[in-house]
C-alpha positions as CSV (number, residue, x, y, z in Angstrom):
1,M,-9.4,12.1,-0.7
2,T,-8.0,15.4,-1.9
3,N,-11.4,17.2,-1.8
4,N,-11.4,17.6,-5.6
5,G,-7.8,18.9,-5.5
6,K,-8.3,21.4,-2.7
7,S,-5.5,19.8,-0.8
8,Y,-3.0,20.7,-3.5
9,N,-3.5,24.4,-2.4
10,L,-2.1,23.3,1.0
11,E,0.7,20.9,0.0
12,T,1.7,19.0,-3.2
13,G,4.8,17.4,-1.8
14,G,7.3,19.6,-3.6
15,Y,7.6,22.6,-5.9
16,K,8.6,23.5,-9.4
17,N,11.9,25.4,-10.0
18,K,12.4,28.1,-12.6
19,D,14.2,25.6,-14.9
20,G,11.2,23.3,-14.8
21,S,12.7,20.7,-12.5
22,I,10.9,19.6,-9.4
23,T,12.2,19.8,-5.8
24,H,10.6,17.0,-3.8
25,K,10.0,17.9,-0.2
26,A,9.3,14.2,0.7
27,V,9.9,10.9,-1.0
28,V,7.8,7.8,-0.9
29,G,9.4,4.4,-1.4
30,V,7.1,2.0,-3.3
31,I,8.0,-1.6,-2.6
32,D,6.1,-3.4,-5.4
33,T,6.4,-4.8,-9.0
34,G,8.6,-1.9,-10.3
35,I,7.6,1.2,-12.2
36,D,7.3,2.5,-15.8
37,E,10.1,5.2,-15.6
38,S,8.9,6.7,-19.0
39,H,5.3,7.3,-18.1
40,P,4.6,11.0,-18.7
41,D,2.6,11.3,-15.5
42,L,5.3,9.9,-13.4
43,T,8.7,10.6,-15.0
44,N,9.3,14.0,-13.3
45,N,8.7,12.5,-9.8
46,I,10.7,9.3,-10.1
47,V,14.0,9.7,-8.2
48,G,15.4,6.2,-8.7
49,G,15.0,2.8,-7.3
50,R,16.5,-0.6,-6.9
51,N,15.8,-4.2,-8.0
52,L,15.8,-6.8,-5.2
53,V,14.9,-9.8,-7.4
54,P,17.8,-12.2,-7.8
55,A,19.2,-13.3,-11.2
56,G,17.7,-16.4,-12.8
57,M,14.1,-16.2,-11.5
58,D,13.1,-16.1,-15.2
59,E,14.9,-15.4,-18.4
60,S,14.5,-11.6,-18.0
61,E,16.1,-11.5,-14.6
62,T,19.8,-10.8,-14.7
63,G,20.2,-9.4,-11.2
64,D,20.7,-5.9,-12.5
65,P,20.1,-3.7,-9.4
66,T,18.9,-0.8,-11.7
67,D,16.2,-2.9,-13.4
68,I,13.0,-1.6,-12.0
69,K,10.9,-2.2,-15.1
70,D,7.3,-3.1,-14.2
71,R,6.4,-6.4,-15.8
72,N,3.0,-6.6,-14.1
73,G,1.6,-3.0,-13.9
74,H,0.6,-3.1,-10.2
75,G,3.6,-1.0,-9.0
76,T,3.0,1.7,-11.7
77,H,-0.7,1.9,-10.7
78,V,0.2,2.3,-7.1
79,A,2.8,4.9,-7.8
80,G,0.3,7.0,-9.8
81,I,-2.1,7.0,-6.9
82,I,0.6,8.5,-4.7
83,G,2.3,11.0,-7.0
84,A,1.0,11.1,-10.6
85,N,1.1,14.5,-12.2
86,G,-0.5,14.6,-15.6
87,K,-3.8,13.3,-17.0
88,V,-4.3,11.8,-13.6
89,K,-3.1,13.3,-10.3
90,G,-2.0,11.5,-7.2
91,V,-2.4,12.6,-3.6
92,G,0.9,14.5,-3.7
93,P,1.6,15.3,-7.4
94,E,5.1,16.6,-6.6
95,L,6.1,13.9,-4.2
96,G,9.3,12.0,-5.1
97,I,8.8,8.3,-5.8
98,R,11.5,5.7,-5.4
99,S,10.7,2.2,-6.7
100,Y,11.9,-1.0,-5.1
101,R,11.1,-4.0,-7.3
102,V,10.5,-7.2,-5.2
103,F,8.3,-9.1,-7.6
104,Y,9.0,-10.6,-11.0
105,S,7.1,-11.8,-14.1
106,E,3.6,-10.9,-15.2
107,Q,2.2,-13.0,-12.3
108,A,4.0,-10.8,-9.7
109,L,5.9,-13.6,-7.9
110,G,8.1,-12.9,-4.9
111,L,9.4,-13.9,-1.5
112,P,9.1,-12.2,1.9
113,S,12.9,-12.0,2.2
114,W,13.1,-9.7,-0.8
115,I,10.5,-7.4,0.7
116,I,12.3,-7.3,4.0
117,D,15.5,-6.4,2.0
118,G,13.4,-3.7,0.3
119,I,12.4,-2.1,3.6
120,I,16.0,-2.0,4.7
121,A,17.2,-0.6,1.3
122,A,14.4,2.1,1.3
123,T,15.3,3.2,4.8
124,N,19.0,3.4,4.0
125,D,18.1,5.5,1.0
126,K,16.3,7.9,3.4
127,V,12.8,7.8,2.0
128,D,10.2,9.4,4.2
129,V,7.4,6.9,3.6
130,I,7.2,3.3,2.6
131,N,4.2,2.0,0.7
132,M,3.6,-1.8,0.6
133,S,0.5,-2.7,-1.3
134,L,1.1,-6.3,-0.7
135,R,0.5,-8.9,2.0
136,F,1.6,-12.3,3.2
137,Y,0.0,-14.5,5.9
138,N,2.5,-15.5,8.5
139,S,2.0,-18.2,11.1
140,N,4.6,-19.2,13.7
141,K,3.4,-22.8,13.6
142,M,2.5,-25.0,10.6
143,T,2.6,-28.6,9.5
144,V,4.1,-29.4,6.2
145,E,3.4,-32.9,5.0
146,G,2.9,-34.0,8.6
147,E,6.0,-32.4,10.0
148,S,5.9,-29.4,12.3
149,Y,7.4,-26.2,11.0
150,K,8.0,-23.0,13.0
151,S,8.6,-19.6,11.3
152,I,9.5,-17.5,14.4
153,A,12.6,-16.3,12.7
154,E,10.7,-14.8,9.7
155,T,8.3,-13.0,12.1
156,L,11.3,-11.5,13.9
157,L,12.9,-10.4,10.6
158,W,9.7,-8.5,9.7
159,K,9.5,-6.8,13.1
160,R,13.2,-5.8,13.1
161,A,13.0,-4.4,9.5
162,I,10.0,-2.3,10.4
163,Q,11.4,-1.2,13.7
164,Y,14.6,-0.1,11.8
165,A,12.5,1.9,9.4
166,V,10.4,3.6,12.0
167,K,13.4,4.4,14.2
168,N,15.0,6.1,11.3
169,G,12.0,8.3,10.7
170,V,10.2,6.3,8.0
171,T,6.4,6.1,8.1
172,V,5.3,2.6,7.0
173,V,2.0,1.9,5.3
174,A,0.6,-1.4,4.2
175,G,-2.6,-3.1,2.9
176,S,-4.8,-5.3,5.0
177,G,-5.6,-7.8,2.2
178,N,-8.4,-8.7,0.0
179,E,-9.9,-11.9,1.5
180,S,-12.9,-10.5,3.3
181,L,-11.5,-11.9,6.6
182,N,-12.0,-10.7,10.1
183,L,-8.3,-10.6,11.1
184,D,-9.3,-10.6,14.8
185,N,-10.9,-14.1,14.3
186,K,-7.8,-16.3,14.2
187,K,-9.9,-19.4,13.7
188,E,-11.5,-17.9,10.6
189,V,-8.1,-16.8,9.2
190,N,-6.5,-20.2,9.9
191,E,-9.3,-22.1,8.3
192,F,-9.1,-19.9,5.2
193,L,-5.3,-20.5,5.0
194,T,-5.6,-24.2,5.6
195,N,-8.2,-24.6,2.9
196,M,-6.0,-22.7,0.5
197,Y,-2.8,-24.6,1.3
198,E,-4.3,-28.1,1.9
199,P,-3.6,-29.2,-1.7
200,Y,0.1,-28.5,-1.0
201,G,0.2,-30.5,2.2
202,I,0.3,-27.5,4.5
203,S,-1.8,-26.9,7.5
204,V,-1.7,-23.7,9.6
205,K,-1.7,-24.4,13.3
206,G,-0.6,-21.2,15.0
207,P,-2.4,-17.8,14.9
208,A,-1.8,-16.2,11.5
209,T,-1.3,-12.5,10.9
210,V,-1.1,-10.4,7.8
211,V,2.5,-9.1,7.2
212,P,3.6,-6.5,7.0
213,A,0.3,-4.7,7.8
214,Q,-0.3,-6.2,11.3
215,M,3.3,-5.7,12.4
216,P,3.8,-3.0,15.1
217,G,4.6,0.4,13.7
218,V,2.7,-0.1,10.4
219,I,-0.4,1.8,9.3
220,N,-2.8,-0.9,8.4
221,V,-5.3,0.2,5.7
222,S,-8.7,-1.3,4.7
223,A,-10.7,-0.4,1.6
224,S,-13.7,1.9,1.8
225,T,-16.1,2.6,-1.0
226,K,-17.5,5.7,-2.8
227,W,-21.1,4.9,-2.0
228,S,-21.2,4.0,1.7
229,T,-20.0,5.3,5.0
230,Q,-21.0,2.1,6.7
231,Q,-19.7,-0.7,4.5
232,L,-16.2,-1.6,3.3
233,A,-15.5,-2.8,-0.2
234,F,-16.7,-6.4,-0.4
235,Y,-13.2,-7.9,-0.6
236,S,-11.5,-5.9,2.2
237,N,-10.1,-7.6,5.3
238,Y,-11.0,-5.9,8.6
239,G,-10.7,-6.3,12.4
240,N,-11.0,-4.0,15.4
241,S,-7.4,-4.6,16.6
242,A,-6.0,-4.7,13.0
243,I,-7.2,-1.7,11.0
244,D,-5.9,1.8,11.6
245,V,-7.6,3.7,8.8
246,S,-9.4,3.1,5.6
247,A,-9.2,4.7,2.1
248,P,-11.2,4.3,-1.1
249,G,-10.1,1.0,-2.7
250,G,-12.6,0.9,-5.6
251,D,-15.3,-1.7,-6.2
252,Y,-18.2,-2.3,-8.6
253,G,-20.8,-0.2,-6.8
254,Q,-23.7,-0.8,-4.4
255,K,-25.9,-2.9,-6.6
256,Y,-23.1,-5.3,-7.3
257,A,-22.2,-5.5,-3.6
258,E,-25.8,-6.3,-2.7
259,T,-26.5,-8.8,-5.5
260,N,-23.1,-10.1,-6.6
261,D,-24.6,-9.9,-10.1
262,P,-22.0,-9.2,-12.8
263,A,-24.6,-7.4,-14.8
264,A,-24.9,-4.8,-12.0
265,A,-21.2,-4.0,-12.0
266,D,-20.4,-0.3,-12.3
267,P,-16.7,0.2,-13.3
268,S,-17.0,3.9,-12.5
269,N,-16.4,3.0,-8.8
270,L,-12.9,1.6,-9.6
271,I,-9.7,3.5,-9.1
272,L,-8.1,5.1,-12.2
273,S,-4.3,5.4,-12.2
274,T,-1.2,5.1,-14.3
275,W,-0.2,1.9,-16.1
276,P,3.0,0.9,-18.0
277,T,2.7,2.4,-21.5
278,Y,4.4,-0.8,-22.9
279,L,1.6,-3.0,-21.6
280,G,-1.0,-1.8,-24.0
281,T,-2.5,1.2,-22.2
282,S,-1.3,4.2,-20.2
283,Y,-4.1,4.1,-17.6
284,E,-6.1,1.4,-15.9
285,L,-8.9,0.9,-13.5
286,N,-8.3,-1.3,-10.5
287,A,-9.6,-2.2,-7.1
288,G,-8.2,-3.6,-3.8
289,T,-6.6,-2.6,-0.6
290,S,-3.6,-2.2,-2.9
291,M,-5.3,1.0,-4.2
292,A,-6.4,2.2,-0.7
293,T,-2.9,1.9,0.8
294,P,-1.1,4.4,-1.5
295,Q,-3.7,7.0,-0.8
296,V,-2.7,6.9,2.9
297,A,1.0,6.7,2.0
298,G,0.4,9.9,-0.2
299,I,-1.2,11.6,2.8
300,A,1.8,10.6,5.0
301,G,4.1,12.1,2.3
302,V,2.4,15.5,2.0
303,I,2.2,15.8,5.8
304,K,6.0,15.1,5.9
305,A,6.5,17.7,3.2
306,A,4.6,20.2,5.1
307,H,6.3,19.3,8.4
308,P,9.7,17.7,7.9
309,E,10.2,17.6,11.6
310,Y,7.3,15.2,12.2
311,K,8.2,11.7,13.3
312,P,6.2,8.6,12.1
313,A,4.1,8.5,15.3
314,Q,3.0,12.2,14.7
315,I,2.2,11.5,11.1
316,T,0.2,8.5,12.0
317,A,-1.7,10.4,14.7
318,R,-2.5,13.2,12.3
319,I,-3.9,10.8,9.7
320,K,-6.1,9.1,12.3
321,Q,-7.2,12.3,14.0
322,T,-8.4,13.9,10.8
323,A,-10.1,10.8,9.2
324,F,-13.8,10.9,8.6
325,D,-15.4,8.8,11.3
326,Y,-17.3,6.3,9.2
327,G,-19.0,3.2,10.6
328,K,-19.6,2.9,14.3
329,K,-18.7,6.0,16.3
330,G,-15.0,6.0,17.3
331,H,-12.6,3.3,16.3
332,D,-14.3,0.3,14.7
333,A,-13.5,-3.0,13.0
334,L,-14.2,-1.8,9.4
335,F,-12.7,1.7,9.1
336,G,-10.4,1.9,12.1
337,S,-10.2,5.6,12.9
338,G,-12.1,6.4,9.7
339,E,-11.5,7.2,6.1
340,A,-8.3,9.1,5.7
341,N,-8.4,12.5,3.9
342,A,-5.5,14.6,2.6
343,Y,-7.3,17.9,2.9
344,R,-8.4,17.4,6.4
345,A,-4.9,16.2,7.4
346,L,-3.3,19.3,6.0
347,E,-6.0,21.8,6.9
348,N,-5.1,24.0,10.0
349,I,-2.0,21.9,10.7
350,K,0.2,23.7,13.1
351,K,3.1,25.5,11.5
């Protein structure tokens, strides 16, 4: 992704001042489970945040807008991939990170409306990039216990929030999801969702899409692997009309992918990043499109740092144009334009 750190010689996302403070040339808003503000690899790059979880969701939720403590770990892991600067280094180790907490409890529970509020809040705070390592499946038509239900309004809210962000110069990046689904095959997606929701009396009738990743204006990211230029990680969603680019998401290696044998699992293929220090460890290995997405968001951040005049469409185009063309030649269903790469995106970029 950084070509073993070579991209840092081109752009880190900021610079250190004589007094030791960091000037962040670009800021990435991380809409997630919160962040460990005290983590030594992150603390110099955290520039604030906001809690969007209402009071009363559990006994720890008071509605304090400054409470961005990460109860789950996911948000801290994602933030480290973007901008850690310590024992592990992110794509842009001097990028600013602003946290928007939209999930609560160890189980990371949340509602789409909170995330939509987070997009608006991050845009109003003038972040340069938004990372959403999350996904919901949205259908305009469902039956709930035999009664028809339409969710057109929710779809419209997603679209308007993302349009607001992009029109205000924010590059939006999101994950495609981890269900191994062909997102172009609406029948496959609907059958998956119906089987999942059937115990709750819900049946999906209309075509379902992954939100926010499949909304117009969002860079939709699939998960590539370290060991193949032809196969995605076994869990990654895909689709020719859905995926824009891929990035390494981590997995258990080639033998596990071929055999599904737990004894063949190789954890060295997972993604190492920061973890809340109060949850028992400071670093953790993880996998998912959640880990691929912040790598692309980090690239967007360092491009913006190098070229503050670039608009989201220009940043998106640069990421696609400089991606490694994996899979079938040209745009394909697995990798989109290819595997994104920070060094290639920054190399020979016009000044």
